[in-house]
N, C-alpha and C positions, 0 to 999 in steps of 0.2 A: 504494500500500500504506500503510495507516494505521500510525502509531507505537504500539508496545505498551509500556505502563508497568506495572511490578510495584510494588504498594504493600504493604509489609510493616509492618503497624501493628496493635497489639492492642487499642487503644481503639476500640470499635465505632462510636461516634458520629462520631469524627474520620475513621475509615476510610470510612464511608458518605458523609459530606459530601464528602470529597476525591474519592472515586470518582465521585459524581454530577457534580461540577464538571469533572473530567477528561473524562468521557464527553461532557459538553456541549460541550467544546472539540474533540471529534473524536478523542480518544485511545481506544485499546482498553486496558482495565484488568484486570490479574490481581491477586488479593489473597491475602495470607497473614497469619494472626493470631499466628504464633509464628516464632521465628528459625530453627528447624530446617526447617520446611516452606518458609519463605521462601528459605533457602539453596538447597534442592534446585530450587526453581522458577527462581531466578536463574541457577543453573549450567546450566540447560537450553539457554540461548542463545536463548530465544524472545522475549526482551524487549530493547527499545532503551534503557531507562533504569529504574533502581530508586530508589524512595523508601523509605528505610530508617530506621525508628525506632530509637533507641538502647536504650530500656528495653523489652525483649521477654522473654517466657517461653521456656523451652527453651534458646535461645542468645541472648546479648545482641547488639545491633546491631553492636558493635565486633568481636565474634567472627565474626559473619556476614561482615562486611567483610573481616576478615583471611583467612578461608578462601576467600572469593570471589575475592580478588585473586591467589590462587595460579594460577587458571586463566582468569580473565576480566577484561577491562578495560571492561566495560559501565559507562556513567556512573552514579554513585551520588550521590544527594543525601540527606544525613542529616537526619532530623527529630528534634528534641530539645526537651524541656521545660526542660532545663538551660541556664543561661546562662554556665557556667563556661568560661573561656578554654581550660583544659587539655583539656576534652572536645572543643572545636572543633579545637584543634591536633592532638590524637591522631587524630581522624577524618581530617583532611587528610593527616597524615603516613602514615597507613595506606592512603591511596589514594582517599579520598572526593573527589569533584569539587567539592562545595559542601555547605553546611549551611543550615538555616533553623530558627529557634527557634519553638516553639509557645507561645502561639497565633499563627498567621500569617495574613496577608491572602492570599486565594487569588490575587489579582492578582500578588503578589510571587512566590508559588510558581510560577505559570505562566511568569513572566518568567525565573526561574532554570532552569526546565525547558528553555525555548527556548535559553538560553545554553549549557547543558550539552550539549544535542543538537547545537548548532552546532559546539561544540569537539570532539565525539567523532570519533575517527579514522574515515576513510572508506576504509580500505585492506583491509577484510575480503575483498572479492571477489578482489582481486589476490593476497592472501596465500593464500586457499584454492586459487587456481589455481597457486600456486607461482611467481608472477611477481615477488614482492617479494624482492630480494636482501639478504642480511645486510650489515651495516655492519662493516667490518674495519679495524683499526688495529694493525698488528703482530700481537701475540698476543691482542689484545683483539678480541672478536667479539660483535656484537649481532645477535640474530635477532629482527627486528621482528615477524615473523609469530607466533612463539611467545612473544614478550615475555621473552626470556632474554638474559643477558649472561654471557660466560665469558672467563677469561684463561687461555689454554692449555686445560687440561682442568678447571680450577677454576671452579665457578659463583660468580657474584657476585650477592648478594641486594640488589636495589635497590627502593626505594619507587617508586610510580608517578611522582612528581614528579622523583625522581633519574633515573629512566629517561628521561623526556621531556627533561630538561636535557642528559643525555649524548647522547641521540639528536640533538638540535638541534645540538650542537657537532660531532658526527661527520658530520652531513649538510652541514656548512659548514666542512670542513677547510681550514685556511690563511686563513679569513676571520675577522677579529677582530669578535666580536659584543659590542656594548655591553650594559651592564646593562639599559638600557631596552628594547633589542631582545629580550633574553632574558626579561625580565619579560612582555613582550607575547606572545611565542611560547609560553612554558611556563606562565605563570600567567594569561594573558588580559589584554586591554587594560583591563578594568574592575577589575583587582586593586587592593584598597584596604589591603593589609597593610603590614608593615614594608618599607622601601625597601632594606634590606640583605639581603633574603631570598636573592638570587642568590649573594652571598658566602657565606652560611651553607650553601647547598646545594652549592656548589663545594667547600667544606670537607668536607662529608659524603662527596662522591664521592672526594676525595683520600684520606680516611681508609680507604675501602673498596677503592681501587685502587692509588694511588701508594704509600701507606704499607705496604700488604700485599705488593705485588709488586715494589716497588723501581723502578718506571718512572714518570717524570713524564709524565702524559698531558695534563693541562689546564694551559696556560700563562697567566699573568696579563700583560696589557699595561697598564702603569700609566696611570691616568687615563682609560682607555677601557673595557676589559672583559676578555674571555677568548677563548682560541683553542686549538684542537687543531691543531698544525702538521702538515702533510702529510709523510709519511716520504719 
């Protein structure tokens, strides 16, 4: 079965060029020229990856991403003519898997697509069959199939990266994971950003869980990394 890519891009020349290159590489391509149409196509579940421009009519790329992440974890690569750091940070924090700045070399885009597809979760079949069990730690519960986290009856709103970090720690209870290990598993071996990003995201999780519900979930092991101790 061929991989299906959705291209949400309003610049016709860029969209046509990118489509031709992707088809040449063996991908099936769907296209949308505005954010509202693109969002509906992305939410259909018919695509394996989304290429999403930031500057779009109807709905901006950021708004498309925000709404899409409520129901789907399909890999998303942001396409942007902007080179501002905050645009990239905002997109990644909202759940984008990667970004590429226009104009881009098609070889680089294809490489980023391959990496994003390789990192994409491959648990959809098991989840659909009801085989994937939730991760539970006391009153904290993570439903990996529905991509939700609750503490008791209270929902906890996490970004994609926060979810992946918490999931990694929950799947390795009582095992101390170093910062390098967490970087590789959550951000990918080729991550080139700030080295203290793990500490920053642990801080985010503690703000949303420990500080709100009064239970210490993630423990720091000085000089090594982090762990969720088994109850």
